[in-house]
N, CA, C and O atoms as a Tinker XYZ file with bonds, in Angstrom:
   524  protein
     1  N      0.842000   -1.183000    0.000000    73     2
     2  CA     0.000000    0.000000    0.000000    64     1     3
     3  C      0.885000    1.243000    0.000000    63     2     4     5
     4  O      1.519000    1.555000    1.008000    81     3
     5  N      0.928000    1.931000   -1.089000    73     3     6
     6  CA     1.741000    3.141000   -1.138000    64     5     7
     7  C      0.871000    4.321000   -1.532000    63     6     8     9
     8  O     -0.188000    4.160000   -2.139000    81     7
     9  N      1.331000    5.495000   -1.181000    73     7    10
    10  CA     0.554000    6.701000   -1.426000    64     9    11
    11  C     -0.229000    7.035000   -0.169000    63    10    12    13
    12  O     -0.282000    6.246000    0.775000    81    11
    13  N     -0.834000    8.210000   -0.169000    73    11    14
    14  CA    -1.519000    8.639000    1.038000    64    13    15
    15  C     -2.916000    9.127000    0.744000    63    14    16    17
    16  O     -3.125000    9.972000   -0.127000    81    15
    17  N     -3.855000    8.598000    1.463000    73    15    18
    18  CA    -5.227000    9.068000    1.442000    64    17    19
    19  C     -5.720000    8.935000    2.878000    63    18    20    21
    20  O     -5.797000    7.828000    3.411000    81    19
    21  N     -6.051000   10.053000    3.499000    73    19    22
    22  CA    -6.442000   10.048000    4.903000    64    21    23
    23  C     -7.586000    9.113000    5.225000    63    22    24    25
    24  O     -7.583000    8.465000    6.271000    81    23
    25  N     -8.572000    9.035000    4.332000    73    23    26
    26  CA    -9.724000    8.148000    4.556000    64    25    27
    27  C     -9.266000    6.690000    4.564000    63    26    28    29
    28  O     -9.695000    5.908000    5.413000    81    27
    29  N     -8.391000    6.322000    3.614000    73    27    30
    30  CA    -7.883000    4.951000    3.571000    64    29    31
    31  C     -7.070000    4.622000    4.817000    63    30    32    33
    32  O     -7.188000    3.530000    5.374000    81    31
    33  N     -6.244000    5.574000    5.251000    73    31    34
    34  CA    -5.438000    5.376000    6.457000    64    33    35
    35  C     -6.357000    5.146000    7.656000    63    34    36    37
    36  O     -6.143000    4.208000    8.425000    81    35
    37  N     -7.366000    5.983000    7.821000    73    35    38
    38  CA    -8.288000    5.848000    8.948000    64    37    39
    39  C     -9.044000    4.524000    8.877000    63    38    40    41
    40  O     -9.193000    3.839000    9.889000    81    39
    41  N     -9.521000    4.161000    7.686000    73    39    42
    42  CA   -10.254000    2.902000    7.541000    64    41    43
    43  C     -9.362000    1.709000    7.856000    63    42    44    45
    44  O     -9.806000    0.753000    8.492000    81    43
    45  N     -8.109000    1.757000    7.416000    73    43    46
    46  CA    -7.167000    0.683000    7.708000    64    45    47
    47  C     -6.934000    0.598000    9.220000    63    46    48    49
    48  O     -6.920000   -0.495000    9.787000    81    47
    49  N     -6.753000    1.748000    9.866000    73    47    50
    50  CA    -6.538000    1.774000   11.317000    64    49    51
    51  C     -7.737000    1.174000   12.056000    63    50    52    53
    52  O     -7.566000    0.482000   13.059000    81    51
    53  N     -8.932000    1.434000   11.568000    73    51    54
    54  CA   -10.145000    0.911000   12.210000    64    53    55
    55  C    -10.176000   -0.618000   12.199000    63    54    56    57
    56  O    -10.793000   -1.232000   13.070000    81    55
    57  N     -9.521000   -1.226000   11.230000    73    55    58
    58  CA    -9.496000   -2.687000   11.135000    64    57    59
    59  C     -8.763000   -3.323000   12.318000    63    58    60    61
    60  O     -8.873000   -4.529000   12.539000    81    59
    61  N     -8.013000   -2.513000   13.080000    73    59    62
    62  CA    -7.250000   -3.037000   14.209000    64    61    63
    63  C     -7.975000   -2.896000   15.551000    63    62    64    65
    64  O     -7.390000   -3.140000   16.607000    81    63
    65  N     -9.247000   -2.502000   15.502000    73    63    66
    66  CA   -10.012000   -2.402000   16.753000    64    65    67
    67  C     -9.993000   -3.756000   17.456000    63    66    68    69
    68  O    -10.188000   -4.801000   16.836000    81    67
    69  N     -9.755000   -3.712000   18.758000    73    67    70
    70  CA    -9.721000   -4.943000   19.526000    64    69    71
    71  C     -8.337000   -5.543000   19.678000    63    70    72    73
    72  O     -8.146000   -6.446000   20.493000    81    71
    73  N     -7.360000   -5.061000   18.906000    73    71    74
    74  CA    -5.988000   -5.548000   19.049000    64    73    75
    75  C     -5.440000   -5.053000   20.384000    63    74    76    77
    76  O     -5.814000   -3.974000   20.844000    81    75
    77  N     -4.563000   -5.827000   21.006000    73    75    78
    78  CA    -4.110000   -5.467000   22.356000    64    77    79
    79  C     -3.151000   -4.280000   22.416000    63    78    80    81
    80  O     -2.414000   -3.994000   21.472000    81    79
    81  N     -3.190000   -3.601000   23.564000    73    79    82
    82  CA    -2.189000   -2.595000   23.885000    64    81    83
    83  C     -0.961000   -3.340000   24.407000    63    82    84    85
    84  O     -1.083000   -4.323000   25.138000    81    83
    85  N      0.219000   -2.862000   24.024000    73    83    86
    86  CA     1.461000   -3.389000   24.579000    64    85    87
    87  C      2.455000   -2.249000   24.655000    63    86    88    89
    88  O      2.771000   -1.635000   23.636000    81    87
    89  N      2.953000   -1.956000   25.848000    73    87    90
    90  CA     3.921000   -0.871000   26.010000    64    89    91
    91  C      5.111000   -1.122000   25.098000    63    90    92    93
    92  O      5.708000   -2.199000   25.125000    81    91
    93  N      5.453000   -0.120000   24.289000    73    91    94
    94  CA     6.564000   -0.259000   23.350000    64    93    95
    95  C      6.195000   -1.023000   22.090000    63    94    96    97
    96  O      7.044000   -1.245000   21.226000    81    95
    97  N      4.932000   -1.427000   21.980000    73    95    98
    98  CA     4.493000   -2.244000   20.851000    64    97    99
    99  C      4.278000   -1.445000   19.582000    63    98   100   101
   100  O      3.744000   -0.336000   19.608000    81    99
   101  N      4.707000   -2.034000   18.459000    73    99   102
   102  CA     4.570000   -1.346000   17.178000    64   101   103
   103  C      4.209000   -2.323000   16.063000    63   102   104   105
   104  O      4.576000   -2.116000   14.906000    81   103
   105  N      3.488000   -3.388000   16.416000    73   103   106
   106  CA     3.027000   -4.349000   15.411000    64   105   107
   107  C      1.749000   -5.008000   15.929000    63   106   108   109
   108  O      1.377000   -4.805000   17.085000    81   107
   109  N      1.074000   -5.793000   15.089000    73   107   110
   110  CA    -0.226000   -6.342000   15.499000    64   109   111
   111  C     -0.217000   -7.248000   16.734000    63   110   112   113
   112  O     -1.291000   -7.586000   17.231000    81   111
   113  N      0.939000   -7.653000   17.246000    73   111   114
   114  CA     0.943000   -8.426000   18.492000    64   113   115
   115  C      0.604000   -7.529000   19.672000    63   114   116   117
   116  O      0.271000   -8.020000   20.750000    81   115
   117  N      0.684000   -6.235000   19.478000    73   115   118
   118  CA     0.345000   -5.255000   20.500000    64   117   119
   119  C      0.918000   -3.901000   20.130000    63   118   120   121
   120  O      2.034000   -3.805000   19.619000    81   119
   121  N      0.141000   -2.849000   20.391000    73   119   122
   122  CA     0.539000   -1.488000   20.025000    64   121   123
   123  C      0.522000   -0.575000   21.237000    63   122   124   125
   124  O     -0.321000   -0.728000   22.122000    81   123
   125  N      1.450000    0.378000   21.283000    73   123   126
   126  CA     1.234000    1.539000   22.136000    64   125   127
   127  C      0.771000    2.634000   21.175000    63   126   128   129
   128  O      0.724000    2.407000   19.966000    81   127
   129  N      0.432000    3.808000   21.688000    73   127   130
   130  CA    -0.204000    4.811000   20.825000    64   129   131
   131  C      0.672000    5.226000   19.649000    63   130   132   133
   132  O      0.200000    5.254000   18.512000    81   131
   133  N      1.926000    5.547000   19.901000    73   131   134
   134  CA     2.784000    6.020000   18.814000    64   133   135
   135  C      3.230000    4.873000   17.913000    63   134   136   137
   136  O      3.451000    5.070000   16.718000    81   135
   137  N      3.362000    3.681000   18.479000    73   135   138
   138  CA     3.693000    2.515000   17.667000    64   137   139
   139  C      2.572000    2.189000   16.703000    63   138   140   141
   140  O      2.818000    1.770000   15.571000    81   139
   141  N      1.330000    2.384000   17.154000    73   139   142
   142  CA     0.160000    2.170000   16.298000    64   141   143
   143  C      0.198000    3.134000   15.113000    63   142   144   145
   144  O      0.026000    2.724000   13.965000    81   143
   145  N      0.423000    4.411000   15.398000    73   143   146
   146  CA     0.504000    5.418000   14.334000    64   145   147
   147  C      1.631000    5.083000   13.366000    63   146   148   149
   148  O      1.438000    5.119000   12.151000    81   147
   149  N      2.806000    4.757000   13.899000    73   147   150
   150  CA     3.952000    4.449000   13.046000    64   149   151
   151  C      3.659000    3.236000   12.161000    63   150   152   153
   152  O      3.984000    3.240000   10.974000    81   151
   153  N      3.056000    2.213000   12.728000    73   151   154
   154  CA     2.734000    1.003000   11.965000    64   153   155
   155  C      1.730000    1.300000   10.852000    63   154   156   157
   156  O      1.948000    0.917000    9.703000    81   155
   157  N      0.636000    1.978000   11.187000    73   155   158
   158  CA    -0.415000    2.259000   10.200000    64   157   159
   159  C      0.145000    3.084000    9.044000    63   158   160   161
   160  O     -0.062000    2.734000    7.882000    81   159
   161  N      0.845000    4.162000    9.343000    73   159   162
   162  CA     1.398000    4.999000    8.273000    64   161   163
   163  C      2.457000    4.254000    7.480000    63   162   164   165
   164  O      2.579000    4.447000    6.270000    81   163
   165  N      3.223000    3.403000    8.150000    73   163   166
   166  CA     4.249000    2.619000    7.472000    64   165   167
   167  C      3.682000    1.706000    6.395000    63   166   168   169
   168  O      4.358000    1.418000    5.407000    81   167
   169  N      2.448000    1.248000    6.577000    73   167   170
   170  CA     1.814000    0.390000    5.573000    64   169   171
   171  C      1.536000    1.155000    4.277000    63   170   172   173
   172  O      1.278000    0.552000    3.235000    81   171
   173  N      1.589000    2.472000    4.352000    73   171   174
   174  CA     1.386000    3.318000    3.177000    64   173   175
   175  C      2.702000    3.923000    2.694000    63   174   176   177
   176  O      2.708000    4.859000    1.894000    81   175
   177  N      3.815000    3.382000    3.185000    73   175   178
   178  CA     5.129000    3.860000    2.759000    64   177   179
   179  C      5.495000    5.204000    3.360000    63   178   180   181
   180  O      6.384000    5.888000    2.853000    81   179
   181  N      4.817000    5.592000    4.442000    73   179   182
   182  CA     5.069000    6.883000    5.073000    64   181   183
   183  C      5.788000    6.655000    6.394000    63   182   184   185
   184  O      5.268000    5.989000    7.289000    81   183
   185  N      6.972000    7.205000    6.506000    73   183   186
   186  CA     7.770000    7.057000    7.714000    64   185   187
   187  C      7.498000    8.214000    8.665000    63   186   188   189
   188  O      7.647000    9.381000    8.303000    81   187
   189  N      7.102000    7.877000    9.875000    73   187   190
   190  CA     6.932000    8.887000   10.924000    64   189   191
   191  C      7.804000    8.483000   12.107000    63   190   192   193
   192  O      8.125000    7.304000   12.259000    81   191
   193  N      8.192000    9.441000   12.945000    73   191   194
   194  CA     9.008000    9.106000   14.119000    64   193   195
   195  C      8.296000    8.096000   15.020000    63   194   196   197
   196  O      7.087000    7.896000   14.898000    81   195
   197  N      9.034000    7.470000   15.910000    73   195   198
   198  CA     8.491000    6.415000   16.767000    64   197   199
   199  C      7.793000    6.941000   18.020000    63   198   200   201
   200  O      6.860000    6.301000   18.506000    81   199
   201  N      8.213000    8.078000   18.552000    73   199   202
   202  CA     7.662000    8.528000   19.835000    64   201   203
   203  C      6.757000    9.757000   19.668000    63   202   204   205
   204  O      6.916000   10.547000   18.738000    81   203
   205  N      5.807000    9.890000   20.597000    73   203   206
   206  CA     4.776000   10.927000   20.510000    64   205   207
   207  C      5.354000   12.331000   20.373000    63   206   208   209
   208  O      4.940000   13.085000   19.492000    81   207
   209  N      6.307000   12.693000   21.235000    73   207   210
   210  CA     6.781000   14.079000   21.185000    64   209   211
   211  C      7.480000   14.401000   19.876000    63   210   212   213
   212  O      7.495000   15.560000   19.462000    81   211
   213  N      8.064000   13.399000   19.209000    73   211   214
   214  CA     8.647000   13.634000   17.880000    64   213   215
   215  C      7.562000   13.666000   16.811000    63   214   216   217
   216  O      7.664000   14.439000   15.858000    81   215
   217  N      6.520000   12.839000   16.951000    73   215   218
   218  CA     5.406000   12.879000   16.005000    64   217   219
   219  C      4.711000   14.236000   16.066000    63   218   220   221
   220  O      4.229000   14.732000   15.048000    81   219
   221  N      4.656000   14.834000   17.248000    73   219   222
   222  CA     4.033000   16.150000   17.461000    64   221   223
   223  C      4.773000   17.236000   16.691000    63   222   224   225
   224  O      4.199000   18.290000   16.416000    81   223
   225  N      6.022000   17.005000   16.341000    73   223   226
   226  CA     6.841000   18.013000   15.664000    64   225   227
   227  C      6.763000   17.942000   14.133000    63   226   228   229
   228  O      7.281000   18.825000   13.449000    81   227
   229  N      6.125000   16.905000   13.594000    73   227   230
   230  CA     6.117000   16.721000   12.140000    64   229   231
   231  C      4.736000   16.966000   11.537000    63   230   232   233
   232  O      3.730000   17.026000   12.245000    81   231
   233  N      4.713000   17.102000   10.238000    73   231   234
   234  CA     3.453000   17.328000    9.555000    64   233   235
   235  C      3.016000   18.773000    9.622000    63   234   236   237
   236  O      3.726000   19.641000   10.129000    81   235
   237  N      1.835000   19.005000    9.102000    73   235   238
   238  CA     1.277000   20.355000    9.042000    64   237   239
   239  C      0.247000   20.531000   10.151000    63   238   240   241
   240  O     -0.636000   19.691000   10.326000    81   239
   241  N      0.364000   21.631000   10.902000    73   239   242
   242  CA    -0.590000   21.928000   11.965000    64   241   243
   243  C     -1.964000   22.175000   11.344000    63   242   244   245
   244  O     -2.084000   22.878000   10.341000    81   243
   245  N     -2.992000   21.592000   11.946000    73   243   246
   246  CA    -4.361000   21.691000   11.435000    64   245   247
   247  C     -5.258000   22.299000   12.508000    63   246   248   249
   248  O     -5.186000   21.913000   13.675000    81   247
   249  N     -6.098000   23.246000   12.114000    73   247   250
   250  CA    -7.070000   23.830000   13.043000    64   249   251
   251  C     -8.115000   22.768000   13.391000    63   250   252   253
   252  O     -8.442000   21.929000   12.551000    81   251
   253  N     -8.639000   22.793000   14.613000    73   251   254
   254  CA    -9.648000   21.804000   15.010000    64   253   255
   255  C    -10.817000   21.699000   14.022000    63   254   256   257
   256  O    -11.326000   20.605000   13.776000    81   255
   257  N    -11.231000   22.809000   13.470000    73   255   258
   258  CA   -12.366000   22.802000   12.536000    64   257   259
   259  C    -12.024000   22.163000   11.194000    63   258   260   261
   260  O    -12.920000   21.889000   10.395000    81   259
   261  N    -10.738000   21.923000   10.936000    73   259   262
   262  CA   -10.299000   21.358000    9.656000    64   261   263
   263  C     -9.872000   19.894000    9.764000    63   262   264   265
   264  O     -9.444000   19.304000    8.772000    81   263
   265  N     -9.983000   19.304000   10.951000    73   263   266
   266  CA    -9.562000   17.912000   11.139000    64   265   267
   267  C    -10.389000   16.993000   10.249000    63   266   268   269
   268  O    -11.610000   17.122000   10.153000    81   267
   269  N     -9.688000   16.057000    9.597000    73   267   270
   270  CA   -10.387000   15.058000    8.792000    64   269   271
   271  C     -9.703000   13.703000    8.971000    63   270   272   273
   272  O     -8.650000   13.598000    9.599000    81   271
   273  N    -10.314000   12.692000    8.415000    73   271   274
   274  CA    -9.817000   11.325000    8.544000    64   273   275
   275  C     -8.335000   11.242000    8.183000    63   274   276   277
   276  O     -7.890000   11.803000    7.182000    81   275
   277  N     -7.589000   10.534000    9.013000    73   275   278
   278  CA    -6.160000   10.333000    8.774000    64   277   279
   279  C     -5.254000   11.332000    9.454000    63   278   280   281
   280  O     -4.043000   11.119000    9.517000    81   279
   281  N     -5.813000   12.429000    9.969000    73   279   282
   282  CA    -4.983000   13.399000   10.698000    64   281   283
   283  C     -4.594000   12.802000   12.048000    63   282   284   285
   284  O     -5.286000   11.937000   12.586000    81   283
   285  N     -3.480000   13.279000   12.577000    73   283   286
   286  CA    -3.046000   12.843000   13.902000    64   285   287
   287  C     -3.562000   13.824000   14.942000    63   286   288   289
   288  O     -3.437000   15.038000   14.778000    81   287
   289  N     -4.139000   13.297000   16.008000    73   287   290
   290  CA    -4.627000   14.104000   17.115000    64   289   291
   291  C     -3.710000   13.870000   18.309000    63   290   292   293
   292  O     -3.345000   12.734000   18.614000    81   291
   293  N     -3.346000   14.951000   18.974000    73   291   294
   294  CA    -2.414000   14.853000   20.097000    64   293   295
   295  C     -3.069000   15.312000   21.390000    63   294   296   297
   296  O     -3.889000   16.230000   21.420000    81   295
   297  N     -2.664000   14.625000   22.465000    73   295   298
   298  CA    -3.235000   14.873000   23.785000    64   297   299
   299  C     -2.132000   14.962000   24.821000    63   298   300   301
   300  O     -1.068000   14.363000   24.667000    81   299
   301  N     -2.394000   15.712000   25.874000    73   299   302
   302  CA    -1.496000   15.768000   27.019000    64   301   303
   303  C     -2.174000   15.006000   28.152000    63   302   304   305
   304  O     -3.113000   15.502000   28.774000    81   303
   305  N     -1.687000   13.799000   28.409000    73   303   306
   306  CA    -2.317000   12.953000   29.422000    64   305   307
   307  C     -1.535000   12.917000   30.728000    63   306   308   309
   308  O     -1.992000   12.338000   31.713000    81   307
   309  N     -0.350000   13.538000   30.737000    73   307   310
   310  CA     0.426000   13.526000   31.989000    64   309   311
   311  C      0.994000   14.904000   32.324000    63   310   312   313
   312  O      1.899000   15.017000   33.151000    81   311
   313  N      0.471000   15.940000   31.693000    73   311   314
   314  CA     0.855000   17.302000   32.035000    64   313   315
   315  C      2.189000   17.789000   31.498000    63   314   316   317
   316  O      2.643000   18.870000   31.872000    81   315
   317  N      2.825000   17.015000   30.630000    73   315   318
   318  CA     4.144000   17.441000   30.141000    64   317   319
   319  C      4.202000   17.471000   28.617000    63   318   320   321
   320  O      5.070000   16.844000   28.009000    81   319
   321  N      3.285000   18.196000   28.012000    73   319   322
   322  CA     3.271000   18.286000   26.556000    64   321   323
   323  C      2.585000   17.079000   25.935000    63   322   324   325
   324  O      1.881000   16.331000   26.614000    81   323
   325  N      2.798000   16.901000   24.638000    73   323   326
   326  CA     2.156000   15.804000   23.913000    64   325   327
   327  C      2.635000   14.463000   24.451000    63   326   328   329
   328  O      3.829000   14.164000   24.426000    81   327
   329  N      1.694000   13.659000   24.939000    73   327   330
   330  CA     2.056000   12.355000   25.486000    64   329   331
   331  C      1.175000   11.234000   24.951000    63   330   332   333
   332  O      1.367000   10.071000   25.305000    81   331
   333  N      0.210000   11.575000   24.098000    73   331   334
   334  CA    -0.657000   10.559000   23.502000    64   333   335
   335  C     -1.043000   11.009000   22.097000    63   334   336   337
   336  O     -1.240000   12.199000   21.847000    81   335
   337  N     -1.150000   10.040000   21.176000    73   335   338
   338  CA    -1.499000   10.341000   19.792000    64   337   339
   339  C     -2.563000    9.354000   19.314000    63   338   340   341
   340  O     -2.609000    8.202000   19.746000    81   339
   341  N     -3.408000    9.837000   18.418000    73   339   342
   342  CA    -4.479000    9.019000   17.853000    64   341   343
   343  C     -4.648000    9.400000   16.380000    63   342   344   345
   344  O     -4.134000   10.425000   15.931000    81   343
   345  N     -5.369000    8.568000   15.642000    73   343   346
   346  CA    -5.654000    8.834000   14.230000    64   345   347
   347  C     -7.123000    9.217000   14.103000    63   346   348   349
   348  O     -8.006000    8.467000   14.519000    81   347
   349  N     -7.381000   10.391000   13.525000    73   347   350
   350  CA    -8.759000   10.852000   13.351000    64   349   351
   351  C     -9.513000    9.951000   12.388000    63   350   352   353
   352  O     -8.978000    9.544000   11.356000    81   351
   353  N    -10.764000    9.640000   12.730000    73   351   354
   354  CA   -11.672000    8.896000   11.867000    64   353   355
   355  C    -12.574000    9.893000   11.141000    63   354   356   357
   356  O    -12.911000    9.718000    9.970000    81   355
   357  N    -12.950000   10.934000   11.865000    73   355   358
   358  CA   -13.715000   12.059000   11.315000    64   357   359
   359  C    -13.455000   13.249000   12.234000    63   358   360   361
   360  O    -12.492000   13.229000   13.001000    81   359
   361  N    -14.291000   14.283000   12.174000    73   359   362
   362  CA   -14.002000   15.482000   12.962000    64   361   363
   363  C    -14.151000   15.274000   14.473000    63   362   364   365
   364  O    -13.662000   16.095000   15.249000    81   363
   365  N    -14.810000   14.200000   14.907000    73   363   366
   366  CA   -14.964000   13.976000   16.347000    64   365   367
   367  C    -14.399000   12.643000   16.827000    63   366   368   369
   368  O    -13.941000   12.550000   17.966000    81   367
   369  N    -14.419000   11.629000   16.002000    73   367   370
   370  CA   -13.994000   10.309000   16.465000    64   369   371
   371  C    -12.545000   10.010000   16.058000    63   370   372   373
   372  O    -12.056000   10.483000   15.032000    81   371
   373  N    -11.886000    9.219000   16.887000    73   371   374
   374  CA   -10.517000    8.815000   16.586000    64   373   375
   375  C    -10.288000    7.385000   17.035000    63   374   376   377
   376  O    -10.987000    6.869000   17.907000    81   375
   377  N     -9.288000    6.750000   16.421000    73   375   378
   378  CA    -8.903000    5.387000   16.761000    64   377   379
   379  C     -7.498000    5.443000   17.355000    63   378   380   381
   380  O     -6.625000    6.152000   16.854000    81   379
   381  N     -7.292000    4.673000   18.444000    73   379   382
   382  CA    -6.000000    4.741000   19.133000    64   381   383
   383  C     -5.782000    3.504000   19.993000    63   382   384   385
   384  O     -6.690000    2.703000   20.217000    81   383
   385  N     -4.545000    3.376000   20.466000    73   383   386
   386  CA    -4.177000    2.338000   21.435000    64   385   387
   387  C     -4.043000    3.061000   22.774000    63   386   388   389
   388  O     -3.001000    3.659000   23.044000    81   387
   389  N     -5.079000    3.018000   23.618000    73   387   390
   390  CA    -5.148000    3.916000   24.765000    64   389   391
   391  C     -4.206000    3.654000   25.932000    63   390   392   393
   392  O     -3.483000    4.562000   26.342000    81   391
   393  N     -4.191000    2.454000   26.474000    73   391   394
   394  CA    -3.379000    2.215000   27.667000    64   393   395
   395  C     -3.310000    0.728000   27.963000    63   394   396   397
   396  O     -3.914000   -0.089000   27.269000    81   395
   397  N     -2.572000    0.395000   28.993000    73   395   398
   398  CA    -2.335000   -1.013000   29.306000    64   397   399
   399  C     -3.594000   -1.763000   29.723000    63   398   400   401
   400  O     -3.589000   -2.993000   29.762000    81   399
   401  N     -4.668000   -1.050000   30.035000    73   399   402
   402  CA    -5.923000   -1.707000   30.395000    64   401   403
   403  C     -6.824000   -1.919000   29.190000    63   402   404   405
   404  O     -7.904000   -2.497000   29.318000    81   403
   405  N     -6.393000   -1.457000   28.017000    73   403   406
   406  CA    -7.317000   -1.452000   26.897000    64   405   407
   407  C     -6.815000   -2.122000   25.638000    63   406   408   409
   408  O     -5.755000   -2.748000   25.605000    81   407
   409  N     -7.612000   -1.966000   24.616000    73   407   410
   410  CA    -7.320000   -2.462000   23.278000    64   409   411
   411  C     -7.505000   -1.298000   22.312000    63   410   412   413
   412  O     -8.058000   -0.262000   22.683000    81   411
   413  N     -7.045000   -1.464000   21.082000    73   411   414
   414  CA    -7.249000   -0.436000   20.064000    64   413   415
   415  C     -8.757000   -0.213000   19.938000    63   414   416   417
   416  O     -9.527000   -1.156000   19.756000    81   415
   417  N     -9.162000    1.062000   20.040000    73   415   418
   418  CA   -10.588000    1.365000   20.000000    64   417   419
   419  C    -10.849000    2.784000   19.501000    63   418   420   421
   420  O     -9.937000    3.598000   19.353000    81   419
   421  N    -12.130000    3.047000   19.248000    73   419   422
   422  CA   -12.582000    4.361000   18.796000    64   421   423
   423  C    -13.164000    5.115000   19.986000    63   422   424   425
   424  O    -13.905000    4.553000   20.792000    81   423
   425  N    -12.816000    6.396000   20.081000    73   423   426
   426  CA   -13.383000    7.252000   21.111000    64   425   427
   427  C    -13.708000    8.610000   20.496000    63   426   428   429
   428  O    -13.367000    8.886000   19.346000    81   427
   429  N    -14.376000    9.452000   21.289000    73   427   430
   430  CA   -14.821000   10.759000   20.796000    64   429   431
   431  C    -13.995000   11.889000   21.386000    63   430   432   433
   432  O    -13.735000   11.927000   22.588000    81   431
   433  N    -13.590000   12.806000   20.523000    73   431   434
   434  CA   -12.882000   14.001000   20.952000    64   433   435
   435  C    -13.779000   14.851000   21.847000    63   434   436   437
   436  O    -13.290000   15.584000   22.707000    81   435
   437  N    -15.079000   14.752000   21.645000    73   435   438
   438  CA   -16.031000   15.533000   22.443000    64   437   439
   439  C    -16.238000   14.985000   23.851000    63   438   440   441
   440  O    -16.931000   15.606000   24.657000    81   439
   441  N    -15.644000   13.825000   24.161000    73   439   442
   442  CA   -15.779000   13.285000   25.521000    64   441   443
   443  C    -15.055000   14.207000   26.498000    63   442   444   445
   444  O    -14.107000   14.899000   26.126000    81   443
   445  N    -15.506000   14.210000   27.734000    73   443   446
   446  CA   -14.894000   15.085000   28.738000    64   445   447
   447  C    -13.414000   14.774000   28.919000    63   446   448   449
   448  O    -12.594000   15.688000   28.999000    81   447
   449  N    -13.066000   13.494000   28.985000    73   447   450
   450  CA   -11.669000   13.123000   29.223000    64   449   451
   451  C    -10.773000   13.585000   28.080000    63   450   452   453
   452  O     -9.820000   14.332000   28.307000    81   451
   453  N    -11.062000   13.155000   26.862000    73   451   454
   454  CA   -10.180000   13.468000   25.731000    64   453   455
   455  C    -10.263000   14.935000   25.327000    63   454   456   457
   456  O     -9.250000   15.538000   24.973000    81   455
   457  N    -11.447000   15.508000   25.376000    73   455   458
   458  CA   -11.612000   16.910000   25.001000    64   457   459
   459  C    -10.784000   17.843000   25.868000    63   458   460   461
   460  O    -10.227000   18.826000   25.379000    81   459
   461  N    -10.705000   17.535000   27.158000    73   459   462
   462  CA    -9.959000   18.402000   28.068000    64   461   463
   463  C     -8.445000   18.232000   27.945000    63   462   464   465
   464  O     -7.682000   19.053000   28.455000    81   463
   465  N     -8.020000   17.185000   27.278000    73   463   466
   466  CA    -6.582000   16.907000   27.136000    64   465   467
   467  C     -6.068000   17.146000   25.716000    63   466   468   469
   468  O     -4.879000   16.979000   25.447000    81   467
   469  N     -6.957000   17.532000   24.821000    73   467   470
   470  CA    -6.598000   17.746000   23.409000    64   469   471
   471  C     -5.606000   18.897000   23.264000    63   470   472   473
   472  O     -5.803000   19.971000   23.833000    81   471
   473  N     -4.546000   18.668000   22.504000    73   471   474
   474  CA    -3.520000   19.695000   22.271000    64   473   475
   475  C     -3.546000   20.255000   20.856000    63   474   476   477
   476  O     -3.266000   21.436000   20.647000    81   475
   477  N     -3.880000   19.418000   19.893000    73   475   478
   478  CA    -3.873000   19.868000   18.513000    64   477   479
   479  C     -3.801000   18.713000   17.541000    63   478   480   481
   480  O     -3.743000   17.547000   17.931000    81   479
   481  N     -3.806000   19.064000   16.257000    73   479   482
   482  CA    -3.792000   18.054000   15.196000    64   481   483
   483  C     -2.725000   18.391000   14.167000    63   482   484   485
   484  O     -2.364000   19.553000   13.977000    81   483
   485  N     -2.234000   17.358000   13.512000    73   483   486
   486  CA    -1.259000   17.517000   12.443000    64   485   487
   487  C     -1.620000   16.581000   11.305000    63   486   488   489
   488  O     -2.145000   15.489000   11.520000    81   487
   489  N     -1.329000   17.028000   10.088000    73   487   490
   490  CA    -1.594000   16.233000    8.890000    64   489   491
   491  C     -0.269000   15.776000    8.308000    63   490   492   493
   492  O      0.611000   16.583000    8.011000    81   491
   493  N     -0.146000   14.472000    8.152000    73   491   494
   494  CA     1.037000   13.870000    7.545000    64   493   495
   495  C      0.653000   13.518000    6.111000    63   494   496   497
   496  O     -0.298000   12.769000    5.891000    81   495
   497  N      1.380000   14.049000    5.143000    73   495   498
   498  CA     1.007000   13.777000    3.750000    64   497   499
   499  C      2.090000   13.071000    2.950000    63   498   500   501
   500  O      1.858000   12.656000    1.814000    81   499
   501  N      3.257000   12.937000    3.532000    73   499   502
   502  CA     4.339000   12.231000    2.844000    64   501   503
   503  C      5.342000   11.782000    3.889000    63   502   504   505
   504  O      5.186000   12.089000    5.070000    81   503
   505  N      6.359000   11.070000    3.473000    73   503   506
   506  CA     7.362000   10.600000    4.415000    64   505   507
   507  C      8.019000   11.753000    5.136000    63   506   508   509
   508  O      8.334000   12.784000    4.542000    81   507
   509  N      8.216000   11.564000    6.403000    73   507   510
   510  CA     8.812000   12.569000    7.264000    64   509   511
   511  C     10.142000   12.031000    7.766000    63   510   512   513
   512  O     10.237000   10.872000    8.169000    81   511
   513  N     11.140000   12.847000    7.743000    73   511   514
   514  CA    12.426000   12.444000    8.319000    64   513   515
   515  C     12.782000   13.437000    9.405000    63   514   516   517
   516  O     12.633000   14.645000    9.222000    81   515
   517  N     13.247000   12.935000   10.527000    73   515   518
   518  CA    13.623000   13.817000   11.613000    64   517   519
   519  C     15.122000   14.105000   11.581000    63   518   520   521
   520  O     15.639000   14.816000   12.443000    81   519
   521  N     15.803000   13.563000   10.606000    73   519   522
   522  CA    17.268000   13.787000   10.517000    64   521   523
   523  C     17.584000   15.011000    9.685000    63   522   524
   524  O     18.754000   15.348000    9.505000    81   523
């Protein structure tokens, strides 16, 4: 799968609902949030950094009103900048690998928990290199 289409990326990511969370995981045996993003984009020939704070530095910044399928959504879950990443399904829903108690699933940006921790969105449209 090469090339980039945000809708295709989001739909592909949705196919992994129910897959286990695994700290440091970056393949279908288990994903952490940034490993999930790296794996999904990698299937389209798009290289993104491995860790959340580096993923937060790449791509094009997107206004909340412009978020669409395939954009990356970033959250601050521990008070120290971007610490969680998800893939937008549409303007409100996203798919992600949440935590060690969960599995890959869809949640809403409008929820109290995620909405209050939202930091911003970025659009990845081609391979990114941090070097």
